[in-house]
C-alpha positions as CSV (number, residue, x, y, z in Angstrom):
1,M,-16.9,-13.8,16.1
2,I,-13.6,-12.2,15.5
3,G,-12.6,-8.4,15.8
4,I,-10.3,-6.9,13.2
5,D,-8.4,-3.7,13.2
6,V,-6.9,-2.6,9.8
7,G,-4.3,-0.1,10.2
8,G,-1.8,1.3,7.8
9,A,1.1,-0.8,9.1
10,N,-0.6,-3.7,11.3
11,L,-3.6,-5.9,10.9
12,K,-4.8,-7.1,14.1
13,V,-7.1,-10.0,14.8
14,V,-8.8,-11.1,18.0
15,D,-11.0,-13.8,19.2
16,D,-12.2,-15.0,22.6
17,T,-8.7,-15.6,24.0
18,R,-5.9,-14.3,21.9
19,S,-4.9,-11.5,19.6
20,T,-2.6,-12.0,16.5
21,I,-0.8,-8.9,15.0
22,H,0.4,-9.2,11.4
23,Y,2.8,-6.6,10.0
24,C,0.8,-5.5,7.0
25,P,2.1,-2.3,5.5
26,L,-0.6,-1.2,2.9
27,W,1.7,1.1,1.1
28,T,3.8,-2.1,-0.1
29,G,0.4,-3.6,-1.4
30,A,0.1,-6.0,1.7
31,P,-2.5,-8.7,0.9
32,I,-5.2,-8.0,3.6
33,A,-7.4,-10.7,2.1
34,D,-4.8,-13.4,2.2
35,L,-3.9,-12.7,5.8
36,L,-7.5,-12.9,6.7
37,R,-8.4,-16.1,4.9
38,P,-7.3,-18.4,7.8
39,Y,-10.2,-16.8,9.9
40,A,-12.7,-17.2,7.2
41,A,-15.0,-19.5,9.2
42,E,-15.8,-16.7,11.6
43,E,-18.1,-13.7,11.7
44,A,-16.3,-10.3,11.8
45,A,-16.5,-7.0,13.1
46,I,-14.1,-4.5,11.7
47,V,-12.6,-1.1,12.4
48,M,-9.8,0.7,10.4
49,S,-7.3,3.5,10.3
50,G,-5.3,2.2,7.2
51,E,-7.3,4.4,4.7
52,L,-4.9,7.2,5.4
53,A,-1.9,5.2,3.8
54,D,-0.3,7.4,1.0
55,C,-1.0,4.6,-1.5
56,F,-4.4,5.7,-1.6
57,A,-5.3,8.9,-3.5
58,S,-8.0,9.8,-0.9
59,K,-9.4,8.4,2.3
60,H,-12.5,7.3,0.3
61,E,-10.3,5.3,-2.1
62,G,-8.7,3.6,1.0
63,I,-11.9,2.9,2.8
64,R,-13.4,1.2,-0.3
65,F,-10.2,-0.8,-0.9
66,I,-10.2,-2.2,2.8
67,V,-14.0,-2.9,2.6
68,D,-13.7,-4.8,-0.6
69,Q,-10.7,-6.8,0.7
70,V,-12.4,-7.7,4.0
71,R,-15.7,-8.5,2.3
72,S,-14.1,-10.8,-0.1
73,V,-13.4,-13.1,2.9
74,F,-16.3,-12.1,5.1
75,P,-19.3,-11.1,3.0
76,A,-21.3,-10.2,6.1
77,A,-18.7,-8.2,7.7
78,R,-19.9,-5.1,9.9
79,F,-17.8,-2.1,9.9
80,F,-17.8,0.5,13.0
81,G,-17.9,4.1,12.1
82,T,-17.2,7.5,13.8
83,D,-21.0,7.9,14.0
84,G,-21.1,5.1,16.4
85,Q,-22.9,2.8,14.2
86,F,-22.2,-0.3,12.2
87,H,-22.1,-0.2,8.4
88,T,-22.1,-2.9,5.8
89,G,-20.4,-0.9,3.1
90,P,-17.9,2.0,2.4
91,T,-18.8,5.3,3.9
92,P,-16.8,8.5,5.1
93,A,-17.7,7.5,8.6
94,L,-15.4,4.6,8.7
95,A,-12.3,6.6,8.4
96,A,-10.2,6.1,11.5
97,A,-12.9,4.7,13.9
98,N,-10.8,2.5,15.9
99,W,-10.3,4.8,18.8
100,L,-14.1,5.4,19.1
101,A,-14.7,1.6,19.4
102,S,-12.2,1.3,22.3
103,A,-13.8,4.3,24.0
104,T,-17.4,3.0,23.6
105,W,-16.6,-0.3,24.9
106,L,-14.5,0.9,27.8
107,R,-16.8,3.7,28.9
108,R,-18.9,1.2,30.6
109,A,-16.2,0.7,33.3
110,Y,-14.2,3.8,33.1
111,S,-16.4,6.7,32.5
112,D,-14.4,8.7,34.7
113,A,-11.0,8.2,32.9
114,V,-8.9,9.3,30.0
115,L,-7.7,6.6,27.9
116,L,-4.2,6.5,26.4
117,D,-3.7,3.9,23.7
118,I,-0.1,4.0,22.5
119,G,0.8,1.6,19.8
120,S,3.4,1.4,17.2
121,T,2.7,4.6,15.3
122,T,0.3,6.9,17.2
123,A,-1.0,7.6,20.7
124,D,-4.8,8.0,21.0
125,I,-5.9,10.2,24.1
126,V,-9.5,9.8,24.7
127,P,-11.6,11.4,27.4
128,L,-14.4,8.9,28.3
129,E,-16.7,11.0,30.2
130,D,-18.5,12.5,27.4
131,L,-18.9,10.0,24.7
132,E,-21.5,11.9,22.5
133,G,-18.9,14.8,22.3
134,L,-16.5,12.4,20.5
135,L,-19.0,11.3,17.9
136,G,-17.9,12.4,14.3
137,L,-14.4,13.5,15.3
138,T,-12.0,13.2,12.3
139,D,-8.3,12.6,12.8
140,L,-7.8,16.2,11.8
141,A,-10.2,17.2,14.6
142,R,-8.5,14.9,17.1
143,L,-5.1,16.3,16.2
144,Q,-6.5,19.9,16.8
145,R,-7.9,18.9,20.2
146,G,-4.8,17.1,21.3
147,Y,-6.5,13.7,21.2
148,L,-4.3,12.2,18.6
149,L,-0.4,12.5,18.7
150,Y,1.6,11.0,15.7
151,T,4.3,9.5,18.0
152,G,4.4,5.7,18.9
153,M,6.7,3.0,20.1
154,L,8.1,1.5,16.9
155,R,7.6,3.5,13.5
156,T,8.1,7.3,14.5
157,T,11.2,8.6,12.8
158,V,13.8,10.1,15.1
159,P,13.6,13.6,13.4
160,A,9.9,13.7,14.1
161,I,10.7,13.6,17.8
162,V,14.0,15.7,18.1
163,R,15.8,18.2,15.9
164,T,18.8,18.4,17.9
165,V,20.8,16.1,20.5
166,D,23.6,16.9,22.7
167,I,26.9,15.2,22.0
168,D,29.6,15.8,24.4
169,G,28.3,19.2,25.1
170,W,27.8,20.0,21.4
171,P,24.3,20.9,20.3
172,T,24.0,18.5,17.2
173,P,21.2,18.7,14.6
174,V,20.0,15.3,13.5
175,A,19.7,14.4,9.8
176,S,16.3,14.7,8.4
177,E,16.3,11.1,7.1
178,H,14.7,7.8,8.0
179,F,17.9,6.4,9.5
180,A,16.4,5.4,12.7
181,Q,13.0,5.2,14.4
182,S,11.4,5.1,17.8
183,G,11.5,1.2,17.9
184,D,15.4,1.6,17.9
185,V,15.4,3.9,20.8
186,H,13.0,1.6,22.8
187,L,14.9,-1.4,22.2
188,L,18.2,0.0,23.1
189,L,16.7,1.4,26.5
190,G,14.8,-2.1,27.2
191,H,11.3,-0.8,26.9
192,I,10.7,-3.4,24.1
193,R,12.2,-6.8,23.3
194,A,13.6,-7.6,20.0
195,G,10.4,-9.9,19.5
196,D,8.2,-6.8,19.9
197,Y,10.0,-4.7,17.2
198,T,7.5,-5.9,14.7
199,S,7.8,-3.2,12.2
200,E,10.6,-3.1,9.5
201,P,13.7,-1.3,10.6
202,P,14.5,1.6,8.2
203,D,17.7,-0.1,6.9
204,R,15.7,-3.5,6.6
205,G,18.5,-4.7,8.9
206,P,18.1,-6.9,12.0
207,A,15.9,-5.8,14.9
208,T,18.7,-6.4,17.4
209,Y,20.6,-4.2,19.9
210,E,23.6,-3.7,17.8
211,G,21.5,-3.0,14.7
212,A,19.6,-0.4,16.6
213,L,22.9,1.2,17.8
214,R,24.1,1.5,14.3
215,R,20.8,3.0,12.9
216,L,20.7,5.5,15.9
217,A,24.3,6.6,15.3
218,R,23.5,7.3,11.7
219,I,20.9,10.0,12.6
220,V,24.0,12.4,13.4
221,C,25.7,11.1,10.1
222,A,28.0,8.9,12.1
223,D,29.0,5.3,12.4
224,L,28.7,3.4,15.7
225,E,32.5,3.2,15.8
226,E,32.9,6.9,15.5
227,L,30.6,7.5,18.6
228,G,30.7,4.5,20.9
229,E,27.9,2.7,22.5
230,K,27.8,5.0,25.6
231,T,27.1,8.1,23.3
232,V,24.4,6.4,21.0
233,L,22.7,5.3,24.4
234,S,22.7,8.9,25.5
235,I,21.1,9.9,22.3
236,A,18.5,7.3,22.9
237,R,17.8,8.6,26.3
238,Q,17.5,12.2,24.9
239,V,15.0,11.1,22.2
240,W,12.8,9.1,24.8
241,T,12.8,12.1,27.2
242,V,11.3,14.5,24.4
243,Q,8.7,11.8,23.1
244,C,7.8,10.9,26.9
245,D,7.2,14.6,27.8
246,E,5.1,15.1,24.7
247,V,2.7,12.1,25.5
248,V,2.5,12.9,29.4
249,D,1.8,16.7,28.7
250,A,-0.9,15.8,26.2
251,V,-2.5,13.1,28.7
252,G,-2.3,15.9,31.5
253,A,-4.0,18.4,29.4
254,A,-6.7,15.9,28.6
255,V,-7.3,15.1,32.1
256,R,-7.5,18.9,33.0
257,R,-9.9,19.8,30.3
258,S,-12.2,16.8,31.0
259,G,-12.2,16.7,34.6
260,C,-11.4,12.9,34.6
261,Q,-10.2,11.4,37.7
262,R,-7.9,8.6,36.4
263,V,-5.9,7.3,33.4
264,V,-6.0,3.8,31.7
265,V,-3.4,2.9,29.3
266,A,-3.3,0.2,26.5
267,G,-1.2,-0.6,23.6
268,I,2.5,-1.8,23.2
269,G,3.6,1.4,25.3
270,A,1.2,0.6,28.4
271,P,3.9,-1.1,30.6
272,I,6.2,2.1,30.2
273,F,3.6,4.8,30.5
274,A,1.3,3.4,33.2
275,P,3.9,3.7,35.9
276,I,4.9,7.2,34.8
277,L,1.3,8.4,34.6
278,G,0.1,6.6,37.8
279,A,-2.3,5.0,35.5
280,E,-4.0,1.5,35.3
281,D,-2.3,-0.8,32.8
282,L,-5.3,-2.6,30.8
283,S,-2.9,-5.5,30.0
284,A,-3.4,-6.6,33.7
285,S,-7.1,-7.2,33.1
286,L,-7.1,-7.9,29.3
287,G,-3.8,-9.6,28.8
288,P,-2.4,-9.6,25.3
289,L,-5.8,-8.3,24.0
290,A,-4.9,-4.8,25.3
291,D,-2.2,-4.6,22.5
292,A,-5.2,-4.8,20.0
293,L,-7.7,-2.9,22.0
294,P,-9.9,-1.5,19.1
295,A,-10.1,-5.0,17.5
296,H,-11.3,-6.5,20.9
297,A,-13.5,-3.6,21.5
298,V,-15.4,-3.7,18.2
299,R,-15.8,-7.4,18.7
300,Q,-17.3,-6.8,22.2
301,L,-19.6,-4.1,21.0
302,T,-20.9,-6.7,18.5
303,L,-21.4,-9.3,20.9
304,E,-23.0,-7.2,23.6
305,G,-25.1,-5.2,21.2
306,M,-23.7,-2.0,22.8
307,H,-23.7,1.7,21.2
308,P,-23.0,5.0,22.4
């Protein structure tokens, strides 16, 4: 049995002991079925969020495409929905149900906690004390409640985080272009390693320290040689401060509203945010599986016959 999480940018597959993350940007026509064929001997449970990719005219079109791709490899595949049930074919409930799979499985041990799962693209913030109240929530509803932030460790464009940075005392607007992204910021600050930068850099250049410096300099319409390393690192720290504050404030608000007593953290950002929040890093107990929590969770839900 394997668990699969089909995101817009990444395809995550887990089994008993390991997780494998394939960079799979759906908007480029990435071959989901081809990537899954090496696992074809296994049964599969699936969650998704990739139906929102803008290559699809609607969520329904995206759901149908993902279901068809998966079922071409796993004819008996089971898909977890926001209704807390498994389905065998396309239905609106399959849209962005990956966070609910994580919440349903984790609640057994962490019913008094708020979950922060921060990955390459988004941050899911889920109070686990009232699972029934989470059923049926769409991404729109989660955005409105502060349960979904479109900010992540790799793919978030810098202008989506800050509009102005300080350079030598000058408030400096940033260019509204995809010159640099959060992966560049976190690589420069040592939050991730080059091998963790699995998304394609905006310039399709190297995921290296120098490459990140050059990309981040460009957000203020400059070259690295104009600004120098020290100034670019200052920009990186400013971007990180704003992003960190946004996530921490949203988690704090969820804790206060829910009355939960603790916070647990998963995803590629867990080692950074767990100490800041005084939270438990789930990678301590789950290892690499914590970076693919929804895929692991939907597999466990299937094996254990759990439901809300």
